[in-house]
N, C-alpha and C positions, 0 to 999 in steps of 0.2 A: 504494500500500500504506500501511496505517496502522500506525505503530510502536507497540509497547506501552510504556507508561510503568511506573514501579515500582509504581503503585497497582493496576494491572490484575492482576498475578500473584496477590496475596492473594485477590482476588475469584474468580479461576479455581480456586484451591485450595479455597476454601470450597464452590464448586459441586461439586468432586470429592468433598469430604467429605459433602455432602448426598446425592449420588447413591449413594455407598458405603453410607451409613446406611440409605437406603431398601431397598437390596439385602439388607442384613443383617436388617432387620425382616421382609422378605418370606421370607427363609430361615427365620427363627424361626417364622413362621406355618406353613411347610411342616413343620418339625420337630415342632411341636405336633400337627399332624394325623397325622403318621406315628406318633407315640407313642400316640395314640388308637386308630389302626388295629391296631397291634401289641398293645396291652393288651387290647382288647375283641373281637378277631375269633375268639378261641378260649378256651374255658373248660371244664375237666374236673376231676373229683375227687369225693370223698365229698360227698353232698348237704349234710350239716350243716356242711361246711367251705367251701362255695362262696364265701361272702362274704369269708372270710379269704384264699382263693386269689385272688379277683378283686382285692382290695386289694393283695396282694403283687405281682401282675402290673403294676398301675399304678405302684406304688413302684419296681418293677424297671426301668422305662423312664426314670426320672428322671435317672440319671447316665450313661446310655449315649450313645455318640457317634452322629452321624447315619449314619455308615458301617455300624455294627453294627445299627442299627435297620432300615436298608434291607436289610441282609443277611438279617434274619429275615423281613421283609415279602415278599421275593422267594422264591417256592417254598412259602410258608406261606399268605399271604393272596392274593398275586398268583401264580397258578399256570397252567401250560400244561394243555391239555385232557387229555392222557394221564397227567398226574401224579396219583397217588392221594392222598386226604387222609391226614394223619399218623395213625399207629396210635392215638395217644392221643385222637384225635377219634372213634374208632369205639366204638359202644356195644354191649356184649354183656350185656343185662339178666339173662339166666339166671345168668351167672357173677358178675356184680357188681350186684346189685339195689340197692345203696346208692350207686351212682355216677351222675353226670350228665355228659354231654359235649355240647358244642355247638361247631361250627366253621363259620365263614363264609369264603368265598373268592371272588375274582374269577377266573373261568376264561376264559382267552384262547386263541385258536388259536396254534399254535406260533410262527408268524411274528410275530404281534402281541406274544406274550409276550417274544420275543427283543428286539423293538424297545423295549418298556416297560422291560425289564431294563436295556438300554443307557441309556435316558433317565434312569432313577433313579440309576444309577451315575455318569452325567454330572453330575447335581446334586451328588453328593458331591464330585467333582473341582472343580466350579465353586465350591462353598462353600470348599473347602480353598485354592483359588487366591486367593479374595478375602480370606480370613483370614490366610494365611501368606505369600503371594508377590506381592501386588498392587503394593506399593511397589518391589519388585525389578524388576517388569516395566514400570513406568511412572515416568518421572522427573517427579515433580510439583514439582520445583524449577524447571522451565522452563515457559513458556507452551505450547509445542508438546506437551510431555509431559502437561500438564494436559488439553489438548484431546483427545489420544489416550486418556487415562484416562477422560474423560467419555464418549467414544464407546463404549469397552469396557463401561462401567457401564450405559449405556442398553441395549446389546445383552444384557448379563447380566440386567438387570431384566426384559426382555421374556421371556427364557428361563425365569427363575424363576417369572414369572407364569403361564406355560403349565403348569409343574409344579404350581403351587398350584391351578390350575383342575381338574386331573385328580384331585388329592388330595381336593379338596372334593367332587367328584362321588362318589368312593369312600366318603368319610365319610358323605355324605348317604344313599347306598344302604345302608350298614351301619346307620345310625340307623333307617331305615325298616324294615329286617329285624328289628332288635332290638325296635322298637315293636310290630310285628306278632306276634312271638313272645311278648312280654310280655302282649299282649291275649289271645292264645290260652291262655296259661297261667293267666289269671285266670278262665277259664270253668269252670263247675261240671263240664262234661263232661270237661275235661282233668284236673281234680283227682280226679274219681271214677275215671278210667281209669288214670292214672299215679301218683297219690299215695295216695288212699284205697283204690283198687281195690275199690269196692263191687260185689259180684257174688254170684250165688247160691252159688258154691262158696267164698266168703270168701277168695279169693286176695288177700293183702294184702302190699304192699311195706312191711314194717315199718320199714325204715331211713328211708323217706321219708314215712311216714304222719303225718298231723296229730296223732294222739293221742300217738305217741311223741315227736314234737317238743314237744308241750305238757308231757309228763312230764320232758323234759330241762330246759325252762324252770322248771318247778316245783322240780326238784332244785336248780338254781342259787339259787333264792329261799329254800329251806327247809333246805338241807344243814347238818348239825351233826355234826362229827367224822366226816365222810366219808359219812354216810348221811342220807336224807330219809325222814320217816314217810309211808307211802303214804296213810293216811287224811287227813292234812293236805294232801297233794298233790292228792287227789281234790277237796277243798274249794277249793283254790287254782285248779285248772283249771276247775271248775264256774263259779266267779265270773268267770273271764276268757275261757274258751273253752267256753261251754255246749254248743256243737254237737259237741264231742268226747266221745262216750260209748262205753263198751265194746261195747254191743250193735250199734253201727254197724259194728264190725269182727268180728262173730261171736263175741264173748267174753261170758261171764256176769258177769265181775267185773274190777276193776282189777288184781287179782293175776294173773289169767289174761293180761291184756295184757302185764304186765311179764314174765311167764314166756315168752310167745311172742316178745317183742322180742329179737332176737339180741344187741343191745348193752346190755341192761339186766340187772341182777342183783338177785334178791330174797332177802332174809334176814329171819329172825324174831329179835326180841330180847324179853326179859322186862323190862318197864318197870313199876315199882310193882306187881309181882305179876301183871301181865297180859301175855300174849303178843301182840306187835304186829308188823305187817309193815313193813319198811323196804326201800328200794331205792337203787341207784346205777348210774351208767354203768359198764360194764366197763372202759372207758378213761377214767380220771378226768382232769378238766382239770388242767393242770400246776400251777396255783396250789393244788390240793388234795392234791398228791402229797407 
């Protein structure tokens, strides 16, 4: 047997530190992927607020613990076959024409779901052990304790790596779905069917239509004392969105568009002796209230 001298123990301790560090880095990679899955697998709300809602979901994951993130992931993104999607992911367009909802999920047979749930919760326990209890469980003040710690960390790293591989697979599947959805939404057929609703009976989703979106943009650029002049808005939109024309939506004038849009309000003011049309959103931005 070879006896250890005093110089061997610091070397063993440094190796423990190295192995512990790589475990923690791997766990952080897992946590980042879980945040992506939680933030992006579901999105719903008023169409004109979707970007704000998406940003809020991303920000909402920043300070959450691994345990709470996995708690949301299970049953929302990772689901058993017989579990129905959340109610807020269901779309009822006749009742809520201004809303959009999207929900992605990994659906597993009940036995696989139970196994995956157990594995994900195991990762939380593994992380908590490494962060809070590792030096209580291993005496790194001795050579034998260091060797035992090294063996435990090698095994932990292997297990974390398996979790990371699964999370990467899910994240890649999600990205592929999002890319496919984005490409579909860019097609003219999608825009005509779900946004502009070009049809012979002029059924228009006014909340989501391009022309109302352009009017909202023009309002932000031209607003003065809570109102924007409609004639100036027409010029502003023509310069920036020339494809957005009232007759495309079955209207004879911009005033008719504003009148039909449920979230816009039309009013006339006398300016320099002339009667002019002005408009504004019915729900004003907070900065203008």
